[in-house]
C-alpha positions, 0 to 999 in steps of 0.5 A: 500500500502506498502512502497515498492509499494509506492516507486516503483510508482516513479521509473520513476526518475531512468528511466528519469535521468541518473546518472554518478555513478555506478547504473546509476539511480537517485531516490529521497526520497518521501513525506510521503504517506498513505502506511507508518505506522502511528507512535505510533500505539501501546504503545509497539511500538517505532518510530524512525523517520529518514526521515528528520530533518524537522519532528522536533516539538517545545518543551515546552520552544519554545512553551512558547516563541511563546505564550509570544512573543511581536508582531506587523505588520511585513509588516509595519516593526513593529513586534519587535520580527521579527526585533530582530530575523533579527538583531540576524541573521545578526550579527551571519552571518556577514551580513549587514541585514537579512529577515525572510521568510516563507520557504527555497524555497521562500528564495532561489527564492527571492535571485535569483530574486534579483541577476538576475533582468532581465528575461533571466539572468542565474545562475550556480548551481550544478546538484544535488543541492536542488535549481535545483532538489527540488524547482520545477524550480521556478527560471525559472517558476516564475523569468524567470531565466535560470539555467546551471549546473555543475557536483556535486562531491561526496563531494558536491563541484563543479569542478572549471574548469567546473564551469568557463567554464559555465560562458558566455562571449558573453553578450550582444550577442543576442544568449546568456543569461547573467551569473549573479550568482553562487549558492552553497549548504552547507551542501549538502543534496543529497550527504549526508550532506557534508560540503563545505571546506573553501578553496573551497568556497574561490576559488568559490568567487575568480572565481566569483569576477574575472568574476563579478558574485555574490555568493549565498549559499543555507545554509539550514543546514549552522549551521550543517556545522559551528558545524562540522568545529568548526567555526562561521558561519560568517567565512564560509559566508565571501566567499558569498554575500548572504545566506539562512538558515533554522530554521525549520530543525535541529534547531527545529523551526516550520517554517521559514528561514533567508535570509541575505546579504547586506542592499540594497539586503535585501531592494529589497528582502522585495519587492520580498517576498511581491510579492510572498505572503510571507509578514506576519503580526504578525509574531513575534509568529513564530520569537520567535521560530526562536530566540530560534533556533539561540540562544539555539539550535546550539551547540546541533547539535553535538549530531545529528552528533554523533548519525549519526556516531554511526549508520554508525559504526553499518552499517559498522560492521553489520553481515551479511555485507549487507551495505556499508558506507563511514565513511569519508563522515559522516560529519553531521546529514545526512547519506547515505549508500548503500545496498550490497545484490542484493536480497534486494532493498533500498525500501524493506529494508526501508519497513522492517525497518518501520514494526514490524516483526514476533518475533521482540518484543521477540527479542528486547523487543518491536516493533521498527519502523525506518522510512527512505527513499530510495535514488538514486544509490541503497542507503538509506538516514537517517537524525538525529535531535533533536527528536532522542536521543542516546537511539533512535539511539541504538534502531535503531541499534538493529532493523537494526541488527534484519532485517539483521539477518532476511535477512540472514535466508531468504536467507539460506531458499531459498538456495542461 
């Protein structure tokens, strides 16, 4: 099965969910299936994997730190490496305490469970937020928490007037749930790695304080936002009550997320983590990788941002002009761009980029597989990470130009 056919199986997303923007369809990136080419099929093929920053692998220094980690039983609070990681994260985020959690999805769910303690409580989320789209409705499914949505704007922020209109004022009227929590996402995944402006977060916090609500940040890529803004993460998080920060994306750890907030919040979070099966024993082996992520891997995120912009500029100047990209929106390591050519769908484009085409090795000196995902609104999503160098990006640009020329030649042959 080709990537085109693989993605076509899931086009029901576009039929089920109407989009406000032109194109009117929503299609999200999918998990890798058997139809995608296997990386490294031959020695002369170079794979540039831009599917996600979750595909990173720990390097030699990180593996060594994991192998040498001092460990204990973390459920008993006795793993020294976990305890040290939690102290490092809390200090870095400007929070009273932090908790090491297996995944970002679990971390967000724990935050919702702690903030919304009664079944039927309500949280307000962006309609394109990761917590709302990609986490299987766990807040409702497992925590009994209702979600109401506000429209996500192009820059990942929310309309504050609409957000305020979603707050319920009738509690304890039996008709209504009780508004308890506002969730924001930084950087914003679906909208292309957009960074939340500090003034927006300040206004959200003021709104929450006005109505007695709490603010949780899904900060899976918070460190990308901090690097892009040139500020410490604590400067961003002063406007939130709690945060969830992934270690296993651009920071390169193999697993793990930090949940941080007030000390009493974390003590309750420990109980929720245990109930969800997230209590780990000698977890210091994993926490050692997390320590290295926070201490050594943050500043290098700028390289990913630079490489993403390099590729975006190549899209902007590509001949023939098959692509549309908003350079002002390329703020971090996630790039979302549109296909201008009506005869070429995002799935077809990704399929061509992932295959080694006829004449490619002669033209480029080697076969190059560039792995990306079709996205919603006739767009493609590509993500840079520590496994992608400037050289890899240059090769991906060469492959892009080769595919564009092929598309032009095919179009001319068809007499279009």
